[in-house]
C-alpha positions in Angstrom: 112.9 127.1 9.1 114.9 125.3 6.3 113.9 122.1 4.3 116.6 120.0 6.0 115.1 121.0 9.5 111.6 119.8 8.6 112.9 116.7 6.9 114.9 115.9 10.1 111.9 116.5 12.3 109.5 114.4 10.2 112.0 111.5 10.1 112.3 111.7 13.9 108.6 111.7 14.6 108.1 108.7 12.5 111.1 106.9 14.0 110.1 107.9 17.7 106.4 106.8 17.3 107.0 103.7 15.2 104.9 105.2 12.5 105.0 102.8 9.3 105.4 105.6 6.8 108.1 107.5 5.1 108.4 111.1 3.9 107.6 111.1 0.2 107.6 114.9 -0.4 108.3 118.3 1.3 107.3 121.4 -0.4 107.2 124.8 0.5 103.6 126.4 0.7 102.4 129.9 0.9 101.9 129.7 4.5 104.7 127.3 5.5 105.2 123.6 4.5 103.4 120.8 3.0 104.7 117.3 3.9 103.4 114.2 2.3 103.9 110.9 4.0 103.3 107.4 2.1 102.8 104.0 3.8 105.7 101.6 3.7 103.4 98.6 2.7 101.3 98.2 -0.5 97.7 99.7 0.0 98.7 101.7 3.1 97.1 105.2 3.1 99.1 108.2 2.5 98.9 111.4 4.8 99.6 115.0 4.0 100.3 117.5 6.9 100.4 121.5 6.3 102.6 123.3 8.6 102.1 127.1 9.2 105.2 129.2 9.2 103.8 131.7 11.7 104.9 129.3 14.5 108.0 127.8 13.1 109.8 126.5 16.4 110.9 122.9 16.4 108.4 122.2 19.2 105.6 123.6 17.0 106.7 121.5 14.2 106.9 118.4 16.1 103.6 118.8 17.7 101.8 119.7 14.5 103.3 116.5 12.7 102.2 114.4 15.6 98.6 115.8 15.4 98.8 115.2 11.5 99.9 111.7 11.8 97.5 111.0 14.9 100.0 110.0 17.2 100.6 111.1 21.0 102.9 110.6 23.8 
């Protein structure tokens, strides 16, 4: 999975679930990707989500992001 794919999926999850955050950093990690999210408002907490590369389907990435951001359908 490419960086652009991960960026699009992270932006999509934020938009679809109305999470008031933005992607602040995406970096490759030894086992996949690390995505850092920053709050849109001063004093908002930040969140870091680690994705494994062994299951790199778009569905897995989306579900992992949802779990990491504590959102659900």
